[in-house]
C-alpha positions in Angstrom: 59.7 -17.4 83.8 58.7 -20.9 82.9 61.2 -21.2 80.0 64.2 -20.8 82.3 63.1 -23.8 84.3 63.0 -26.2 81.4 65.5 -27.9 79.1 66.1 -26.6 75.6 64.0 -29.3 74.0 60.8 -27.9 75.6 59.0 -25.0 74.0 57.4 -22.7 76.5 55.1 -19.8 75.8 53.7 -17.5 78.5 51.5 -14.5 78.7 51.2 -11.7 81.3 48.0 -9.8 81.7 44.6 -10.5 80.3 45.0 -9.8 76.5 45.2 -13.4 75.4 41.8 -14.0 77.0 40.2 -12.7 73.8 41.9 -15.4 71.7 39.5 -17.4 69.6 38.5 -20.9 70.6 37.7 -23.9 68.4 34.0 -24.8 68.5 34.6 -27.9 70.5 36.6 -25.9 73.0 34.0 -23.2 73.3 31.4 -25.9 74.0 33.4 -27.0 77.1 33.2 -23.5 78.7 29.8 -22.3 77.3 28.3 -22.3 80.8 31.4 -21.1 82.6 31.8 -17.6 84.1 33.7 -15.0 82.1 36.9 -15.3 84.1 37.0 -19.1 83.6 36.4 -18.7 79.8 39.1 -16.1 79.5 41.7 -18.2 81.3 40.7 -21.2 79.3 41.2 -19.2 76.0 44.4 -17.5 77.2 46.3 -20.7 78.1 45.2 -22.4 74.9 46.5 -19.5 72.9 49.9 -20.1 74.5 49.6 -23.8 73.7 48.9 -23.2 70.0 51.8 -20.8 69.7 54.0 -23.5 71.3 52.7 -26.0 68.7 53.6 -23.7 65.9 57.2 -23.3 67.3 57.4 -27.1 67.2 56.1 -27.2 63.6 52.8 -28.7 64.5 49.6 -27.2 63.1 47.5 -25.4 65.8 44.6 -27.5 66.9 42.1 -27.9 69.7 43.3 -28.7 73.2 40.4 -30.4 75.0 40.4 -31.4 78.7 40.5 -35.2 79.2 40.4 -37.3 82.3 40.7 -35.2 85.5 41.0 -32.1 83.3 44.4 -33.1 81.9 44.9 -31.6 78.4 44.8 -34.0 75.5 47.8 -33.1 73.3 48.2 -33.8 69.6 49.9 -37.2 68.8 53.6 -37.1 69.3 53.6 -34.2 71.8 53.4 -34.1 75.6 53.2 -31.0 77.8 51.5 -29.0 80.5 49.6 -25.8 81.1 49.1 -23.4 84.0 47.2 -20.2 84.7 46.5 -17.8 87.6 45.5 -14.2 87.9 47.4 -12.2 85.3 49.5 -15.0 84.0 49.3 -18.2 81.9 51.8 -20.5 80.2 52.1 -23.7 78.2 55.1 -26.0 77.8 55.3 -28.5 75.0 57.9 -31.1 73.9 58.1 -33.9 71.5 57.2 -37.2 73.2 60.5 -38.7 71.9 62.5 -36.1 73.8 60.8 -36.3 77.3 58.5 -38.8 78.9 56.5 -36.1 80.8 56.4 -32.4 81.8 54.6 -30.6 84.5 54.4 -26.8 85.1 52.6 -24.6 87.6 52.5 -20.9 88.5 50.9 -19.3 91.6 50.7 -15.8 93.2 53.6 -15.3 95.5 51.4 -14.8 98.5 50.3 -16.8 101.5 48.1 -19.9 101.1 44.5 -19.5 102.4 44.2 -20.4 106.1 44.2 -24.1 106.8 45.5 -25.2 103.4 49.1 -25.8 104.4 48.2 -28.5 106.9 46.2 -30.3 104.2 49.0 -30.3 101.6 52.2 -30.7 103.6 53.9 -33.4 105.6 55.4 -32.7 109.0 58.9 -33.0 107.5 58.0 -30.5 104.8 56.6 -28.0 107.3 59.8 -28.1 109.3 61.9 -27.4 106.2 59.6 -24.5 105.2 60.1 -22.9 108.6 63.9 -23.0 108.1 63.6 -21.6 104.6 61.3 -18.8 105.8 63.9 -17.9 108.5 66.6 -17.6 106.0 64.7 -16.1 103.1 61.5 -14.4 104.3 61.0 -12.7 100.9 59.4 -15.9 99.4 56.1 -17.4 100.4 57.5 -20.9 100.8 54.2 -22.6 101.6 52.9 -21.4 98.2 56.0 -22.6 96.5 55.5 -26.0 98.0 52.0 -26.1 96.8 53.1 -25.2 93.3 55.8 -27.8 93.3 53.3 -30.5 94.2 51.0 -29.3 91.4 53.9 -29.6 88.9 54.7 -33.1 90.3 51.1 -34.2 89.8 50.9 -32.8 86.3 54.1 -34.8 85.4 52.8 -37.9 87.2 49.3 -38.2 85.7 50.2 -38.7 82.0 52.5 -41.6 83.1 50.0 -43.3 85.4 46.5 -42.1 84.7 45.9 -42.1 88.4 45.6 -39.6 91.2 48.6 -38.6 93.4 47.6 -37.1 96.7 49.5 -34.1 98.2 50.6 -36.4 101.0 52.1 -39.0 98.7 55.2 -37.0 97.8 57.8 -35.5 100.1 59.2 -32.3 98.5 62.6 -30.9 99.6 63.4 -27.4 98.2 66.9 -26.1 97.6 68.0 -22.5 96.9 70.6 -21.6 94.3 73.4 -19.3 95.4 73.4 -15.8 93.9 71.0 -12.8 93.7 68.3 -14.5 91.6 65.5 -16.1 93.7 65.4 -19.6 92.3 66.5 -23.1 93.0 65.5 -26.8 92.6 63.4 -29.4 94.4 63.2 -33.1 94.7 59.9 -34.9 95.3 60.4 -38.3 96.8 57.4 -40.5 96.1 55.9 -42.3 99.1 53.9 -44.6 96.8 55.2 -46.9 94.0 56.2 -44.6 91.1 55.5 -45.1 87.4 57.6 -47.2 85.1 59.5 -45.1 82.5 61.1 -47.5 80.1 62.8 -50.2 82.2 63.0 -48.2 85.5 60.5 -47.4 88.2 60.7 -43.8 89.3 61.2 -43.2 93.0 61.3 -39.4 92.7 60.8 -36.4 90.5 63.3 -33.5 90.0 62.1 -29.9 89.4 63.2 -26.3 89.3 61.5 -23.2 90.7 61.8 -19.4 90.5 60.1 -16.4 92.1 59.7 -13.1 90.2 57.1 -10.5 89.2 54.8 -11.4 92.1 54.7 -15.1 91.1 56.2 -18.4 92.0 56.7 -20.9 89.2 57.7 -24.5 89.2 58.5 -27.2 86.5 59.2 -30.9 86.5 60.6 -32.9 83.6 60.8 -36.6 83.3 63.5 -38.0 80.9 63.0 -41.3 79.2 66.0 -43.1 80.7 
């Protein structure tokens, strides 16, 4: 799912089910989740198993992926990427830092958001667009897709800035591709000053999305120039 949303320079590895949750951890990784519940430890191991397989595909020796500031993964030198996990699914996307400035991915169950969450993550303009989308395509939980898109935007934003981006600081407009596949694109207009990438300040992020197998998945990539 994730791979189809990303350019060819990005290596994506995903896992469905819980099998990868038994993957071994490096000692320093295991120490980070020693006090966590079993579900958290399994998700932590599963997504890192995907990340290490992606490293191998890029010709980089597998190594620990430790959480850094605000939980963002600390990647080996020369790489940038993103990880995501939810019930029954996890994925990692990695790319050489010379090919892209940043990557953000997210996957969520294709179901309604918990009551009250939409109002805390969406702008009035976004809520109006979601109602129009739902009227045209009721087979997708658009509020969950919006949430996922904003998660991917944040994951692409943070490595470039090292700062928090609130849900209300990006206005996301979702588009739907023609055809039978349930997928499309989105544009996240930043409502705060964007990061500098080379000699330009970003005013928006561009992303892709898909819905399949009971999930919605989103991805954002930021080119260098």
